[in-house]
N, C-alpha and C positions, 0 to 999 in steps of 0.2 A: 732392464733399465739399469743405471750407474748403479757401482755401492762406491763406499769410500769408508776406508779404515781408520780409525780415530786411534791414535795412541793409548789413550784414556777410557772408560767407562763413558757411553752418551748420557747426557741425564735432560738435553732439549734442543729443538729445532727448530728455527723460525726462517720462514719464506722472507726476502726482503720486499718494501712495499712498492721500490722502484724500480727492480731488473727482476726480470721475471726468473732469470737464470740463477741468481745468486741466492743463497743461503747462509745463515750462522748456526755452529752448532757450540752447546754447550756443553765440556766432557769434566770428569773427577778422576782422578787416580784410586786404585783400591775400593772400588764402589763408591767413593766419594764419602770412605771413613775416614780415612787419614790421608794426606799428600795433595800433590802439586792437583794443578788445574791448567786447561788449554781451551782457549775462545777461537775456533776453527772458521774463516770467512771463506766457502765454495764457491766455485762457479762450475755450473753445468756446460758441459758441451753444446752447439746445436746438434752435432751428431749422437744422439744416444749410444753409440758405438764406443765411444772415445770416452776415455776416463775421467772424472770429476776433479777438476783444477783445486789446487789449496791457493786462495788469491792473500791469506794472510792465516798468521796463527800466534797467540798473543798467551804467553805464559802467564801463570799466577802459581802463590805461594801456597795456596787452600783451593780445594775443590772449586769449580763454576758451576752452580745449579740450577740457572736461567740466565736467555739471553732474552734482549729486546732492540729490533731494529727504530731507531728514531724516526718519525713520522715528520720532521722538517728538513732534516738535513739526510742526504744519501748515503753517506760515509760514515752515519755514526752509529754505533752498537752499543748496547749497556747490558753489560753483566752482572748477575748477582753472585756474589762469592759467599763460601763458608767459613770465612774470618769475620762477616758481619759488614764486609765492606760492599759500595756497589759501583763498580768501576765503569767510565767511559772511555771507547775506543774509537779513533778516528781514522778510516782506512785509507785519505789522504795524506796524512802526517808518516813521516819514517815511524819505522818503530822504536826509535830511541826517544820519540817522541810522546809516546805512548805507554801507560795511558792518560789521556788527557784530564782526567779529573778523578779522584778514589775519596769517595763518599765515605766516612766512617762515623757513623753512628750508631747502627743496631748492634746491641750488646749479645745476639746470637747469628747463625746461619741466617742469611738471605737467599728466601728459596724461590721468589719470581722476581721478575719486573714485566710492567707493561706500560707502552708510551700510550698518552692521551690523543685517539686517532682524532677527534672531532678538534681538539684546539690546539693541537700539537705542540703545545709548548711546557708539558709537563709531564710527568711518568711516576710510579708508584713502584715501590718496593715493599714485598711483606717477608717475615722473617719469623726465627723459633722463638724470638725474644716478644711473641704475643702479638706483635703492632704491625699496623701497615704507614708506610711514612712515603709523604709527598714530596715530590722534588723539582724541581727546575732547573735547565742546562748551565744557566748562569750566577746563578748562587750557591755560595759556599755549604751552607747547611739547609736542612728539609724546612719547608714551608710548614709543615702541619707533622702533628704522630696522633693516628689514629689507632688508642689504647681502648678494648673492650673486649676483647675475646679472651677466654680464661686459658688458650693453649696457642701452640705452634698455629699460625697461618702458612698456609701453605701457598696460597695465591690469593691476588688482588688484580681484577680485572675491568677495565671501563667498560661502561656503556658505549655501545657504538653509534648513538643517536645524541647522549644527552653530555655535554662538556663538563658537568660537574660530578656525575654519578658513576659509582662503581660499586662493585659486590667482592665481598673477602671469602674465601673457602677457610675454614679451622678444625683442627685436630678437637674442638671444644663442641663437634656435631653440629654446628649450625654452619649457616652463611646471612652474614649483614649486608646489607643495601646501605650504602654513603651516599650521602650530599656536600660535598666540601662545602658549601654554605650555610650547612646547621653543625651545629654543637656536637650532635652524637650520632650514632647509625637510625636510618629513619626506618629500617626494619629488619626484624631478627627471624631468619626460616629455619625450624626447627629442623633441618634439610635430614638426616640419616638418625642412625642410632649408633654409630659409629663415626669414627673422623672421617672428614671431608676433606680428600688431597685434593682437589680443584674443580671449576666452576667456569662457567662463559655465558656471554649472553649471546643470545638470539640477533642473526645481521639483518632481519627484514620483520621483529616484532621486537621492540624494546622492553617490553616488560615479559618477558620470556629468558630463561635461564635454566640451564644444567648443570648440575652436579652430579659430582664423581665421588666412590666411597670406597672405603674398606671392606665394606656388607657385599663387595662385589658386583653393585648396581650402579645404574646411571637413574638419576631422575631428572625430568623435566617439571617446572613451576611456571605459575605464570603470578607472577607478583600481584596482581588485582585481585586472587584469590586465591593465597595460598595455602588452605588448610588441606587440600590434598594434591599430590603433585597431578600434573596434566598424564604423563606418562612414567612407567616405570618400564624400565630395557634391563632386563636379563640375559646373561649369556656368557659374561667373565666366569673364570674360572677362582680368580684371587683379586686382590685387592684393584678398584681401577683408578690408575696412577694420572691422567690426563683426559679431559673432553673440549675438544673445540668444534664450533658449529661451521657448517659451509660458509662460504662466503658468494656461493654461487646459488644455492636451493634452500629454501625455507626450511624444510621440514629434516635437512641432511645433517649428522651429526657423526665424529670421529671419535673416537675412546683407543687408548691403551692403555695395557695391563699386567700386572708379574703374571700375569699365569701367558706373557710371552706374544700376546696376538694384539692386535690392531684391529679394531671393527667399525663399522661403516652403519648408520643404524637411521632409517624414517620413522620420528618418532612420532608420525600422526598416523601409522597403519599397524594391525593389530601382530601380523607378523614382521615386527621392526627392524630383525636383523637382515641386512640387505647385502653384507660382505663382510670376511673375517680371513684375514689375511695373518699366517701363521711361519712369516720369514724370519723372525727373530729367534736364536737362542737362549736366549737369556731375556730377564726383565723388560717390556718395552717400556719406557718411560716417558720418549720424549715423541709427539707427533703434530704436524702440521698442514693445512692445506693452504696452498698459494691463493692469494687475491688476485693476482694477474693473470693466471690460466688456469680455466676451468679443467677441475680433475686432478690436477697435478697437488702429490700429496708426498709427505717428507715423515722419516722417523726413525729413530735412534733408540738405541737399549744399552745394555751394562755386557753383551757380546762386540760391543765395541766397532757396531757399523751404523751406517747412515744409507738409509735406504732412499730412493727419489723412483716415484712411479706415477704411472697412470690410473687414477681409479678403475677398475676392471680389467687392469693385467696384472701378470703375476711379479711381482715389487723382485722377483730373483731370474726372471728371465734376462738373456745377455742383450 
């Protein structure tokens, strides 16, 4: 399957919800510590033997840590940038017209962005300034700031069924569940004993959430009874950087780790590890599964490579 070489270190990869052959990649120079960033939009060829084409690339003065596609406009992508900004790009406009917006409210690095898949009119950003912010495309300022976490918020993710509910994962070792109609968080999940780097909601059960931690494990929780996890997934050798539930199979999730691997798990069986992919030669920090093509996966990492492959095949196979 095809591979794309990025000039900078990969940080995040996301498939388009509109075009099955399109994905966006967030990258940062010098491992995101200091330097520029670039947002790539890539198109896969119908022929897997042909290279991945770059549709667009947008340069930023600081690293890009995450990217999210708009769920309402097929040409709009959102970038979470290390300078504290959230930038919007429109592929339908010439490069000189981009970014179409730059929201500058966070006081530290923005680490994640997520677009509301239910209402499709708003998106979240989470930051190392310990906050989550809610935005709409048309407002010049954020709608609301959610400030309860005691340390960096690495991830904030909308519930796939409830338009007002999201979860946030933090370095304070908790995951909080929020309803934007409520003044504060509605639930505090003491998810791990170490920093929680990511979380994601199950796409078939709106009460199930997965968390990924520095403690090398993934945990799956049911928010109706969160005293003990539904499942604990051990197998990564270092911190687990991202977790993503499959859009097509209820019990399947994918993770990537500083151990350079991408793992696929079935959290409902005892021998939970389904597949381990070791194609990256540096930290694997971005992973996604296509909504439009079942089994199609993508990953990126600090080895400056983006891989796209079908689950069950070798990502490095030509």
